[in-house]
C-alpha positions as CSV (number, residue, x, y, z in Angstrom):
1,M,0.0,0.0,0.0
2,S,1.1,3.6,-0.4
3,T,2.7,5.3,2.6
4,W,3.1,8.9,3.7
5,A,5.1,11.0,1.3
6,N,5.4,8.1,-1.2
7,L,6.0,9.9,-4.5
8,G,6.7,6.7,-6.6
9,L,4.7,3.7,-7.6
10,Q,3.9,1.0,-5.1
11,D,6.2,-2.1,-4.9
12,S,4.9,-4.6,-7.4
13,A,3.3,-7.9,-6.4
14,S,2.8,-9.3,-9.9
15,P,4.7,-9.6,-13.2
16,L,2.3,-7.3,-14.9
17,M,2.9,-4.5,-12.4
18,E,6.7,-5.0,-12.8
19,Q,6.3,-4.4,-16.6
20,L,4.1,-1.3,-16.0
21,I,6.9,0.1,-13.7
22,F,9.5,-0.6,-16.3
23,F,7.4,1.1,-19.0
24,H,6.9,4.1,-16.7
25,D,10.6,4.5,-16.1
26,H,11.3,4.1,-19.8
27,A,8.8,6.8,-20.8
28,L,9.9,9.1,-18.0
29,L,13.5,8.9,-19.2
30,I,12.5,9.9,-22.7
31,L,10.4,12.8,-21.3
32,V,13.4,14.0,-19.3
33,M,15.7,13.9,-22.3
34,I,13.1,15.9,-24.4
35,T,12.6,18.5,-21.6
36,V,16.4,19.0,-21.2
37,L,16.9,19.4,-24.9
38,V,14.0,21.9,-25.4
39,G,15.0,23.8,-22.2
40,Y,18.6,24.1,-23.4
41,L,17.5,25.4,-26.9
42,M,15.1,27.9,-25.4
43,F,17.7,29.1,-23.0
44,M,20.2,29.6,-25.8
45,L,17.6,31.5,-27.9
46,F,17.3,34.1,-25.1
47,F,21.0,34.7,-24.8
48,N,22.4,34.7,-28.4
49,S,22.6,37.5,-30.8
50,Y,22.6,35.7,-34.1
51,I,20.7,37.4,-36.9
52,N,20.1,36.2,-40.5
53,R,18.0,38.8,-42.4
54,F,17.9,36.6,-45.6
55,L,16.7,33.3,-44.0
56,L,13.6,32.2,-45.9
57,H,13.5,28.4,-45.3
58,G,15.4,25.6,-43.6
59,Q,14.3,22.4,-45.2
60,L,17.0,20.3,-43.5
61,I,16.1,21.3,-40.0
62,E,12.4,21.0,-40.7
63,M,13.0,17.4,-41.8
64,I,15.0,16.7,-38.7
65,W,12.4,18.1,-36.3
66,T,9.7,16.2,-38.1
67,I,11.4,12.8,-38.3
68,L,13.1,12.8,-34.9
69,P,9.9,13.2,-32.9
70,A,8.2,10.4,-35.0
71,I,11.1,8.1,-34.1
72,I,10.9,9.0,-30.4
73,L,7.1,8.3,-30.5
74,L,7.8,4.8,-31.9
75,F,10.1,4.1,-28.9
76,I,7.1,4.9,-26.7
77,A,4.3,3.4,-28.7
78,L,5.8,-0.1,-29.4
79,P,6.5,-1.0,-25.7
80,S,3.1,0.4,-24.9
81,L,1.3,-1.8,-27.4
82,R,3.2,-4.8,-26.2
83,L,2.1,-4.1,-22.7
84,L,-1.5,-3.5,-23.7
85,Y,-1.7,-7.0,-25.2
86,L,0.0,-8.5,-22.2
87,L,-2.5,-7.0,-19.9
88,D,-5.4,-8.2,-22.0
89,E,-4.1,-11.8,-22.3
90,I,-6.1,-14.4,-20.4
91,N,-4.1,-17.5,-19.5
92,E,-5.5,-20.7,-18.1
93,P,-6.8,-19.5,-14.7
94,S,-6.5,-21.6,-11.5
95,V,-9.2,-19.6,-9.7
96,T,-12.0,-17.5,-10.9
97,L,-13.3,-14.6,-8.7
98,K,-16.4,-12.6,-9.5
99,S,-16.6,-9.1,-8.2
100,I,-19.9,-7.1,-8.1
101,G,-19.9,-3.4,-7.3
102,H,-22.7,-2.0,-5.2
103,Q,-23.3,1.4,-3.6
104,W,-21.1,1.4,-1.5
105,Y,-19.6,-2.1,-1.1
106,W,-18.3,-5.1,-3.1
107,S,-19.8,-8.6,-3.4
108,Y,-17.5,-11.5,-4.2
109,E,-18.3,-15.0,-5.5
110,Y,-15.8,-17.8,-6.0
111,S,-17.3,-19.3,-9.1
112,D,-15.3,-22.6,-9.0
113,F,-16.6,-23.5,-5.5
114,N,-20.2,-24.0,-4.3
115,N,-21.9,-21.4,-2.1
116,V,-18.7,-19.3,-1.4
117,E,-19.9,-15.7,-1.6
118,F,-19.8,-12.7,0.7
119,D,-20.1,-9.0,0.9
120,S,-17.1,-6.8,1.8
121,Y,-17.8,-3.5,3.6
122,M,-15.4,-0.9,4.8
123,I,-14.8,-1.0,8.6
124,P,-16.0,2.2,10.2
125,T,-13.4,4.3,11.9
126,N,-14.9,3.9,15.4
127,E,-14.8,0.1,15.0
128,L,-11.2,-0.2,13.7
129,A,-8.6,-2.3,15.5
130,N,-5.5,-0.6,16.7
131,D,-3.5,-2.0,13.8
132,G,-6.2,-1.3,11.2
133,F,-6.0,1.2,8.3
134,R,-8.6,3.9,8.2
135,L,-10.8,3.9,5.1
136,L,-8.9,0.9,3.7
137,D,-9.7,-2.2,5.9
138,V,-12.8,-4.3,5.3
139,D,-14.7,-6.8,7.3
140,N,-14.3,-9.7,4.8
141,R,-11.0,-9.9,2.8
142,I,-10.5,-11.6,-0.5
143,V,-8.3,-14.6,0.1
144,L,-6.4,-15.8,-3.0
145,P,-3.5,-18.3,-3.6
146,M,-0.1,-16.9,-4.5
147,N,1.8,-18.2,-7.6
148,S,-1.5,-19.0,-9.3
149,Q,-3.2,-17.5,-12.3
150,I,-6.3,-15.6,-11.1
151,R,-9.1,-14.6,-13.4
152,I,-11.5,-11.8,-12.1
153,L,-14.9,-11.1,-13.6
154,V,-16.1,-7.6,-12.7
155,T,-19.6,-6.1,-13.1
156,A,-21.9,-3.7,-11.2
157,A,-25.4,-3.8,-9.9
158,D,-26.2,-0.1,-10.0
159,V,-23.7,2.4,-11.5
160,I,-20.2,2.2,-12.9
161,H,-17.6,1.1,-10.4
162,S,-13.9,0.3,-10.9
163,W,-12.1,-2.6,-9.2
164,T,-8.5,-1.3,-8.7
165,V,-5.5,-2.8,-6.9
166,P,-2.3,-0.8,-7.7
167,A,0.2,-3.3,-6.4
168,L,-1.1,-5.9,-8.9
169,G,-1.5,-3.5,-11.8
170,V,-5.2,-4.3,-12.1
171,K,-7.9,-1.8,-12.9
172,V,-11.2,-3.1,-14.3
173,D,-14.4,-1.1,-14.7
174,G,-17.6,-2.7,-13.5
175,T,-20.5,-1.7,-15.7
176,P,-24.1,-2.6,-15.1
177,G,-25.2,-5.2,-17.7
178,R,-21.7,-6.0,-18.8
179,L,-19.1,-8.5,-17.6
180,N,-15.4,-7.4,-17.9
181,Q,-12.5,-9.8,-17.2
182,T,-8.8,-9.7,-16.6
183,N,-6.2,-11.8,-15.0
184,F,-3.3,-11.4,-12.6
185,F,-0.6,-13.5,-10.9
186,I,0.4,-12.7,-7.3
187,N,4.0,-13.6,-6.8
188,R,4.4,-13.0,-3.0
189,P,2.2,-13.3,0.1
190,G,0.8,-10.3,1.9
191,L,-2.0,-7.8,2.1
192,F,-2.8,-5.7,-0.9
193,Y,-5.1,-2.7,-0.7
194,G,-7.2,-1.0,-3.4
195,Q,-10.2,1.2,-3.9
196,C,-12.9,2.0,-6.4
197,S,-11.3,4.4,-8.8
198,E,-14.4,5.4,-10.8
199,I,-16.3,8.5,-9.8
200,C,-19.5,6.5,-9.1
201,G,-21.1,8.8,-6.5
202,A,-20.5,10.6,-3.2
203,N,-19.2,7.6,-1.3
204,H,-17.1,5.9,-4.0
205,S,-13.9,6.5,-2.0
206,F,-15.4,4.3,0.8
207,M,-15.3,1.1,-1.3
208,P,-12.0,-0.4,-0.3
209,I,-10.6,-3.7,-1.6
210,V,-8.3,-5.9,0.5
211,I,-6.6,-9.0,-1.0
212,E,-4.9,-11.5,1.3
213,S,-2.4,-13.5,-0.7
214,V,-1.6,-16.9,1.0
215,P,0.1,-20.2,0.0
216,V,-2.0,-22.6,-1.9
217,N,-2.5,-25.1,1.0
218,Y,-3.8,-22.2,3.3
219,F,-6.2,-21.2,0.5
220,I,-7.5,-24.8,0.1
221,K,-8.1,-24.9,3.9
222,W,-9.9,-21.5,3.9
223,I,-12.1,-22.6,0.9
224,S,-12.9,-25.9,2.6
225,N,-13.9,-24.2,5.8
226,N,-16.1,-21.7,4.0
227,V,-17.8,-24.4,1.8
228,N,-18.5,-26.5,4.9
229,S,-19.9,-23.6,6.9
230,S,-22.2,-22.5,4.0
231,L,-23.5,-26.1,3.7
232,D,-24.3,-26.2,7.4
């Protein structure tokens, strides 16, 4: 999760987020180079006294400042397209999770297991434990296995919501009447926090998401307990 005065991106917890961070650094380096070059040229224009009264055209320099930006844009566009296709790729999932956005909470269904479904509400500030995070902790966390391909299906029951977890590089809009899907791979255990990032109403910032990444044997035990309790 983000911490106080954290200006950079969160530490990645999935291969897709690692690629997004690499692309961010790549694009930022190109932007810095362009800014330095243009800043230097503007600075020199202010302080030189070169005058050419008979200059009517400069075809060579016009060719350079047309072709060079096009080449720079290719260096940004090609990695960006590669990343877009990687984010959209759906591999063979081990677990499918369905997320339904409501005003102002999330509902989850584990589609591969019978009767495992629950609502996830934000814990009010006056009910938080001492080690809880205000506006981020929920009463029912999503439990998912690490080192497994996870498919998530996202929709909404009322207005547009957005299921977003920055550490995993996942942002999926939940639209009423439409089912969107994406996949992610959690490569380490831990707690990962997210929020609804769509402006879906006055309380959209109070729709937190908490994922608890655990080893596969712990996940199987958790699923077994929940299936048995729902059957009882």
